C-alpha positions in Angstrom: 0.0 0.0 0.0 1.5 3.3 -1.1 2.2 5.9 1.6 4.2 9.1 1.1 4.5 12.5 -0.5 4.9 12.9 -4.3 6.3 16.3 -5.5 4.6 16.8 -8.9 5.7 19.3 -11.4 2.1 20.2 -12.5 1.6 20.9 -16.2 -0.5 23.8 -17.4 -4.1 23.0 -18.1 -4.6 20.6 -15.3 -6.4 21.5 -12.1 -4.9 20.3 -8.8 -7.9 18.0 -8.4 -7.3 16.6 -11.9 -3.7 15.6 -10.8 -4.9 14.0 -7.6 -7.6 12.0 -9.4 -5.2 10.7 -12.0 -2.8 9.6 -9.3 -5.5 7.7 -7.4 -5.6 5.4 -10.4 -1.8 5.2 -10.7 -1.3 4.2 -7.0 -4.6 2.3 -6.6 -5.2 4.4 -3.5 -8.4 6.3 -2.6 -6.7 8.5 -0.1 -4.9 11.1 -2.3 -4.9 14.8 -1.7 -2.8 17.9 -2.4 -1.2 20.5 -0.3 -2.3 23.8 -1.8 -4.3 24.5 -5.0 -2.6 25.7 -8.1 -4.7 27.4 -10.8 -5.1 25.4 -14.1 -2.8 27.8 -16.0 -0.1 27.5 -13.3 2.8 25.0 -13.4 5.3 23.8 -10.8 5.5 22.4 -7.3 2.3 20.5 -6.3 2.9 18.1 -3.3 0.5 15.2 -3.5 -0.2 13.2 -0.3 -0.9 9.5 -0.7 -2.3 7.0 1.8 -1.8 7.7 5.5 0.4 10.7 4.5 -2.8 12.6 3.7 -2.9 13.3 7.4 -0.1 15.8 6.8 -1.7 17.8 4.0 -3.1 20.4 6.4 0.4 21.4 7.5 1.5 22.2 4.0 -1.6 24.3 3.2 -0.4 26.7 5.8 3.2 26.8 4.7 4.9 29.6 2.8 5.0 29.4 -1.0 7.3 30.9 -3.7 6.4 31.7 -7.2 7.8 33.1 -10.4 5.1 35.2 -12.0 4.6 36.9 -15.3 3.1 40.4 -14.9 1.5 42.0 -18.0 0.8 45.7 -17.7 -1.8 47.5 -19.7 -4.3 44.6 -19.7 -7.2 44.2 -17.2 -9.3 41.0 -17.2 -12.2 39.6 -15.2 -10.1 36.8 -13.9 -7.0 38.9 -13.2 -5.0 36.7 -15.6 -4.7 36.4 -19.3 -7.2 33.5 -19.4 -10.1 35.8 -18.7 -12.2 38.3 -20.7 -10.6 41.6 -21.4 -12.1 44.5 -19.5 -9.8 47.2 -20.7 -6.4 47.9 -22.3 -4.1 50.9 -21.6 -0.7 52.2 -22.7 2.0 50.7 -20.5 5.3 52.3 -21.1 6.5 51.5 -17.5 10.3 51.2 -16.9 12.1 48.8 -14.5 12.8 51.7 -12.2 9.1 52.7 -12.1 8.0 49.2 -11.3 10.7 48.6 -8.7 9.6 51.9 -7.0 6.1 50.5 -6.2 7.2 47.0 -5.1 7.9 48.0 -1.4 4.2 49.0 -1.1 3.3 45.4 -1.7 6.0 43.9 0.6 5.5 42.8 4.2 2.1 42.5 5.9 -0.6 43.8 3.6 -4.3 43.4 2.9 -5.6 41.8 -0.2 -9.1 41.6 -1.6 -9.5 38.1 -3.1 -10.7 37.9 -6.7 -14.2 37.0 -7.7 -12.8 34.0 -9.6 -11.8 32.1 -6.5 -13.2 29.2 -4.4 -13.8 31.4 -1.4 -17.3 31.1 -0.1 -19.5 34.1 0.8 -23.1 33.5 1.9 -22.6 29.7 1.2 -21.7 30.3 -2.5 -18.3 30.0 -4.1 -17.2 33.3 -5.6 -16.4 31.9 -9.0 -20.0 30.5 -9.2 -21.3 34.0 -8.6 -18.8 35.5 -11.1 -19.9 33.0 -13.8 -23.5 34.1 -13.2 -22.5 37.7 -13.8 -22.6 38.7 -10.2 -20.0 40.7 -8.2 -20.2 40.9 -4.4 -18.2 42.8 -1.8 -15.3 40.7 -0.5 -13.6 41.6 2.8 -9.8 42.2 2.6 -7.6 39.5 4.0 -4.3 39.9 5.8 -1.4 38.3 4.0 2.4 38.6 4.1 4.7 39.1 1.1 8.0 38.1 2.4 9.9 39.0 -0.7 9.0 40.6 -4.0 11.7 40.8 -6.6 11.8 41.9 -10.2 13.7 39.3 -12.2 13.4 40.6 -15.8 11.5 43.1 -17.9 10.5 43.4 -21.5 7.7 46.0 -21.3 4.8 45.5 -21.1 5.8 42.1 -19.6 7.8 41.7 -16.4 8.8 38.6 -14.4 8.6 38.7 -10.6 9.7 36.4 -7.8 7.1 36.2 -5.0 7.7 34.6 -1.6 4.4 34.8 0.3 2.2 33.5 3.0 -0.8 31.1 2.7 -3.8 32.8 1.1 -2.0 35.0 -1.3 -3.4 35.4 -4.7 -0.6 36.2 -7.1 -3.2 37.1 -9.8 -4.5 39.8 -7.5 -1.0 41.0 -6.7 -0.4 41.5 -10.4 -3.8 43.3 -10.8 -3.0 45.6 -7.8 0.5 46.4 -9.1 -1.1 47.4 -12.4 -3.6 49.6 -10.6 -0.8 51.2 -8.5 1.1 52.1 -11.7 -2.0 53.5 -13.4 -1.8 51.1 -16.3 -3.8 48.1 -15.2 -2.3 44.7 -15.1 -2.9 41.0 -14.9 -1.0 37.7 -14.5 0.4 36.3 -17.7 2.1 33.2 -16.3 2.7 31.5 -12.9 5.1 28.8 -11.8 5.3 27.7 -8.2 9.0 27.1 -7.3 8.6 26.1 -3.7 5.9 25.0 -1.2 7.1 24.7 2.3 10.3 22.7 2.4 9.7 21.3 -1.1 11.3 22.9 -4.2 11.2 22.7 -8.0 14.4 20.6 -7.9 12.5 17.8 -6.3 9.4 18.0 -8.6 8.8 15.2 -11.1 6.9 16.1 -14.3 3.5 14.4 -14.3 4.1 12.8 -17.7 7.3 11.1 -16.2 5.3 9.8 -13.2 2.6 8.3 -15.4 5.3 6.6 -17.5 7.4 5.4 -14.6 7.5 1.6 -14.1 7.7 1.9 -10.3 6.0 5.2 -9.3 6.1 4.2 -5.6 9.9 4.7 -5.7 9.3 8.5 -6.3 7.5 8.9 -2.9 9.1 10.9 -0.2 8.5 9.8 3.4 6.0 11.9 5.3 8.5 13.1 7.9 10.2 15.2 5.2 7.3 17.6 5.7 8.6 18.4 9.1 12.3 18.6 8.3 12.6 22.0 10.0 11.7 20.4 13.4 14.4 18.5 15.5 14.2 14.7 15.7 13.7 12.9 18.9 13.9 9.1 19.4 11.5 7.9 22.1 12.1 5.2 24.7 9.8 2.2 24.6 7.7 3.6 27.5 7.4 7.0 25.7 6.6 5.2 22.4 3.8 3.3 24.1 2.3 6.7 25.4 2.6 8.2 21.9 0.9 5.2 20.3 -1.9 5.4 22.9 -2.3 9.2 22.3 -1.2 10.0 25.9 1.2 12.8 26.8 4.3 12.2 28.9 6.8 14.2 30.9 9.7 15.5 28.9 12.0 18.3 30.1 12.9 19.7 26.6 12.6 23.2 25.2 9.1 24.1 24.2 8.4 23.5 20.5 7.6 20.9 18.0 9.6 17.7 17.4 9.6 14.7 15.0 9.1 11.7 17.1 10.6 8.3 16.2 10.6 4.8 17.6 13.9 3.1 18.4 13.3 1.1 15.2 13.5 4.3 13.2 9.8 4.4 12.4 8.4 7.9 12.2 5.6 8.0 14.8 4.2 11.6 15.1 4.7 15.3 15.1 4.8 16.2 18.8 4.9 19.4 20.8 6.4 20.1 24.2 4.3 22.3 26.4 4.9 23.0 30.1 7.3 20.1 30.3 5.1 17.5 28.7 5.2 16.0 25.2 1.8 15.9 23.4 1.0 14.5 20.0 0.0 17.0 17.4 -0.6 14.4 14.7 0.3 10.7 14.5 1.5 9.0 11.4 2.4 5.4 12.5 0.7 2.5 10.9 -2.4 1.2 12.7 
């Protein structure tokens, strides 16, 4: 039975759910999920969780992401990317210096109004469903963090940006808002995710290669790689018994999260020390 994390290099034109559905058939496993949706036009790092590893997907959804995005100035669309209907065009003779001058305004903790073409629900309805019906509703701004925003190249009206951001960031909206700040309008022309949490493009396997692989199970990463930033701790047999039973135990370690292992080397759980006791955050051992 397959268990682990597969770092897929998602091709353009596929939804994240399309990829997950395809891999259910490849691995003959019903439990398949992804750690953070990519728009169909986007490519790049899409971690897929298979088998018991699906218990870890929630942790990646909250992780920071990095993208390389194409910004096209002078074009405004209803989807905030080039796949949508054109709402307006404007001259866009913006220089590198002019664009770089506005980037600091979109760096750090900022507020962003999510796009109508998104899966966010308002009043029980997904925004994209309302948008397709020709409706537009007020959306509350959401706090996000842009950790880094760098101009990589320019060939006006097209520019390439590197975006390191928090969960919940819409790069399409960032491109739209940059265009508005420059007075030209703008939208996203391309998007590639280059990192999701600890996973990078260097680890990603093209979907076509996965589908053609004679032993796709060999491409799976163990689930504990998801928590590589946390220190490892090998438990005693008595502590392991507590962990397997979901009980906390005394441990005079520094507060924080730890990867918990049995003496056999089996990854047991993500744990957290609070007030001198180790508690299980999420278990991953085979039942």
